[in-house]
C-alpha positions in Angstrom: 0.0 0.0 0.0 1.2 3.5 -0.7 0.5 4.9 2.7 0.7 2.9 5.9 -2.2 2.9 8.4 -2.0 4.6 11.7 -1.9 2.7 15.0 -5.5 3.7 15.6 -6.5 2.5 12.1 -4.8 -0.8 12.7 -6.5 -1.3 16.0 -9.9 -0.7 14.3 -8.9 -3.2 11.6 -8.0 -5.8 14.1 -11.4 -5.4 15.8 -13.0 -5.7 12.4 -11.2 -8.9 11.7 -12.5 -10.3 14.9 -16.1 -9.3 14.0 -15.8 -10.9 10.6 -14.3 -14.0 12.1 -17.0 -14.3 14.8 -19.7 -14.0 12.1 -18.0 -16.6 9.9 -17.5 -19.2 12.7 -21.0 -18.8 14.1 -22.6 -19.1 10.7 -20.6 -22.2 9.8 -20.9 -23.7 13.3 -17.1 -24.0 13.1 -14.3 -23.8 15.7 -10.9 -22.2 16.6 -12.3 -18.8 17.4 -9.8 -18.4 20.3 -6.8 -19.2 18.0 -8.1 -16.6 15.5 -8.6 -13.8 18.1 -5.2 -14.1 19.6 -3.6 -13.3 16.2 -5.8 -10.3 15.2 -3.3 -7.5 15.9 -0.4 -9.5 14.4 -2.3 -10.0 11.1 -3.5 -6.4 11.1 0.0 -5.1 11.5 1.3 -7.5 8.8 -1.3 -6.7 6.2 -1.7 -3.0 6.8 1.8 -2.0 7.7 4.6 -4.6 7.0 4.0 -6.8 4.0 5.0 -5.5 0.6 2.1 -6.8 -1.4 -0.4 -5.7 -4.0 -3.9 -7.3 -3.9 -4.3 -6.4 -7.6 -1.2 -8.5 -8.4 -1.3 -11.4 -5.9 1.4 -13.4 -7.8 3.8 -10.5 -8.1 7.3 -12.2 -8.0 8.6 -9.3 -5.8 5.9 -9.7 -3.1 6.7 -10.6 0.5 5.5 -14.1 1.4 3.4 -14.8 4.5 2.7 -18.4 5.8 0.1 -19.0 8.4 1.5 -22.2 9.9 -1.3 -22.4 12.5 -3.7 -23.2 9.6 -6.7 -23.8 11.9 -6.9 -20.0 12.3 -7.9 -19.8 8.6 -11.0 -17.7 9.3 -9.1 -14.6 10.4 -6.6 -14.9 7.6 -9.4 -15.0 5.1 -10.9 -12.0 6.8 -7.7 -10.1 6.5 -7.2 -11.0 2.9 -10.8 -9.9 2.0 -10.6 -6.6 3.9 -7.2 -6.0 2.2 -8.8 -6.4 -1.2 -7.7 -9.9 -2.4 -11.3 -11.0 -2.9 -14.8 -9.6 -2.0 -15.7 -9.4 1.7 -19.0 -10.9 0.8 -17.2 -14.2 -0.1 -16.6 -14.7 3.7 -20.2 -15.9 3.9 -19.2 -19.1 2.1 -16.6 -20.0 4.9 -16.8 -23.8 5.5 -19.8 -24.2 3.2 -20.1 -27.0 0.6 -18.0 -26.2 -2.5 -16.2 -23.2 -1.0 -12.5 -22.5 -1.4 -12.7 -20.8 2.1 -12.1 -24.1 3.8 -11.7 -24.6 7.6 -7.9 -24.9 7.2 -5.9 -22.5 5.0 -6.3 -23.3 1.3 -3.8 -21.9 -1.2 -6.5 -21.7 -3.9 -7.7 -18.6 -2.1 -6.1 -15.4 -3.6 -3.3 -14.1 -1.4 -2.7 -17.5 0.3 0.8 -18.8 -0.4 0.7 -22.2 1.2 -2.1 -24.6 2.3 -1.6 -25.4 6.0 -3.3 -27.4 8.7 -0.9 -30.2 9.6 1.1 -28.4 12.3 4.8 -28.0 12.1 5.0 -27.5 8.3 4.9 -23.7 8.0 8.3 -22.8 9.3 10.1 -25.5 7.2 8.3 -24.2 4.1 9.2 -20.7 5.1 12.8 -21.6 5.3 12.6 -23.0 1.8 11.1 -19.8 0.5 13.6 -17.6 2.3 16.5 -19.7 1.0 15.2 -19.5 -2.6 15.0 -15.7 -2.3 18.6 -15.6 -1.0 19.9 -17.8 -3.8 18.0 -15.8 -6.4 19.3 -12.5 -5.0 15.7 -11.3 -4.5 14.7 -8.7 -1.9 11.4 -10.2 -0.8 11.0 -11.4 2.7 9.2 -14.4 4.3 7.1 -14.1 7.5 5.8 -17.2 9.2 3.2 -17.2 12.1 3.2 -20.4 14.2 1.3 -21.3 17.3 3.1 -22.1 20.6 1.5 -25.6 20.7 2.9 -26.5 17.4 6.4 -26.0 18.7 6.0 -29.5 20.1 6.6 -30.6 16.6 10.2 -31.6 15.9 10.1 -30.3 12.4 10.0 -26.8 13.8 13.2 -27.3 15.7 15.0 -28.7 12.6 13.9 -25.5 10.8 15.1 -23.4 13.8 18.5 -25.0 13.4 18.5 -24.7 9.6 17.6 -21.0 9.2 20.6 -19.4 11.1 23.0 -21.9 9.5 21.9 -20.7 6.0 22.0 -17.1 7.1 18.3 -16.5 6.4 18.2 -12.9 7.5 15.1 -12.4 5.2 13.0 -14.8 7.4 10.8 -13.6 10.3 9.2 -16.2 12.7 6.3 -14.9 14.7 5.2 -17.1 17.6 1.6 -16.6 18.8 2.3 -17.4 22.4 -1.2 -17.6 23.8 -0.2 -20.4 26.2 -3.2 -22.7 25.4 -3.1 -25.6 23.0 -5.5 -28.3 22.0 -5.4 -30.4 25.2 -4.6 -27.9 27.9 -2.1 -25.1 28.8 1.3 -25.2 27.1 2.9 -25.5 30.5 0.9 -28.6 31.3 1.2 -30.4 27.9 4.9 -29.7 27.2 6.7 -26.7 28.8 8.5 -24.4 26.3 10.1 -21.9 28.6 12.6 -20.4 28.6 11.6 -20.1 25.0 13.4 -16.8 24.2 16.6 -18.1 25.6 16.3 -21.3 23.6 15.8 -19.4 20.3 18.8 -17.2 21.1 20.9 -20.3 21.8 19.9 -21.4 18.3 21.4 -18.1 17.0 18.2 -16.2 16.2 17.6 -12.5 16.8 14.8 -12.5 19.3 12.3 -9.8 20.3 9.8 -10.5 23.1 6.7 -8.4 23.3 3.0 -8.1 24.0 1.3 -9.5 20.8 -1.6 -7.1 21.1 0.6 -3.9 21.4 0.3 -2.5 17.9 3.2 0.1 18.2 5.6 -2.6 19.5 4.5 -5.0 16.8 5.0 -2.5 14.1 8.5 -1.8 15.2 9.5 -5.4 15.6 8.0 -6.5 12.3 9.6 -3.7 10.4 13.1 -4.0 11.8 15.0 -6.6 9.9 18.6 -5.6 10.5 20.6 -5.1 7.4 23.7 -5.8 9.4 22.5 -9.2 10.6 23.0 -12.4 8.8 20.6 -14.5 11.0 16.8 -14.8 11.1 14.5 -12.9 13.4 12.0 -14.4 15.9 9.2 -12.4 17.5 7.9 -14.0 20.7 4.4 -12.4 20.9 2.7 -13.0 24.2 -1.0 -13.1 23.4 -4.4 -14.0 25.0 -6.4 -16.8 23.6 -9.9 -15.4 22.7 -8.7 -11.8 23.0 -11.4 -9.2 22.7 -14.4 -11.1 24.2 -14.3 -11.4 27.9 -15.9 -14.8 28.3 -13.7 -16.3 25.6 -10.3 -15.0 26.9 -7.8 -17.6 28.3 -10.3 -20.4 27.9 -9.4 -23.8 26.3 -13.1 -24.2 25.5 -12.9 -21.7 22.7 -10.3 -23.7 20.9 -13.1 -26.0 19.8 -16.5 -24.5 20.7 -18.8 -22.6 18.3 -20.8 -19.8 19.9 -24.5 -20.3 20.5 -26.8 -17.6 19.2 -26.8 -16.0 22.7 -23.0 -16.1 22.9 -22.7 -14.8 19.4 -24.8 -11.8 20.2 -23.0 -11.1 23.5 -19.6 -11.4 21.8 -20.7 -9.2 18.9 -21.9 -6.5 21.4 -18.5 -6.5 23.1 -16.6 -6.2 19.8 -18.9 -3.6 18.2 -18.6 -1.6 21.4 -15.0 -1.1 20.6 -15.6 0.3 17.1 
């Protein structure tokens, strides 16, 4: 985009993405609303501030690449892509309906989607391949990968975490949506990751740790890829599962549950109250 959005505009966009996602998941009686909501500010900052992309030219060879490794959060990515102009917002109504391309896990037949995802642990390895290809081609485009904290239980991620610094992939940014709840419980109960930032630094990554809902901090972190560095960047974004709706926040239930009509209206009232 020719002019970047302000912090306030990005905050409004993040809220809009949540509203769209709530409507989509309720209509489809689908799930993963908590996983979508924790990533709203991250996606808003990426698509309205950081990524060098053109919705009119979705396959522009010079575009930045974004991979949503936590593919179960497809609804909010589709929301971002539609609001950004890759396809009509009205198409969101087909989410998870028969015959749609807007499937429940990320589908690369959707304009603006680089890679189909859903089986966890694949996004970062693919991102490493993209970044390596750009390096070898002498291309300036960058690769951003958003992973969940729970999927860091997958060994393929740690192979990629080893691979990226070894190959000097300074054009790669890993964003960890650290909402601390995964499919069967809290991250600390299932398989403790801490001290995660120290582990990443030990693997020779540049690491920034921040509040994943703090838009000014996110904008700085996402837009600072050091020209002097020859290693990749990891952003450890502390987030809240279900962020934005009080009765959904920090609850494992909303990894799976679809809101009832009453819950939908209550959540919509909270979100629209912030607009």
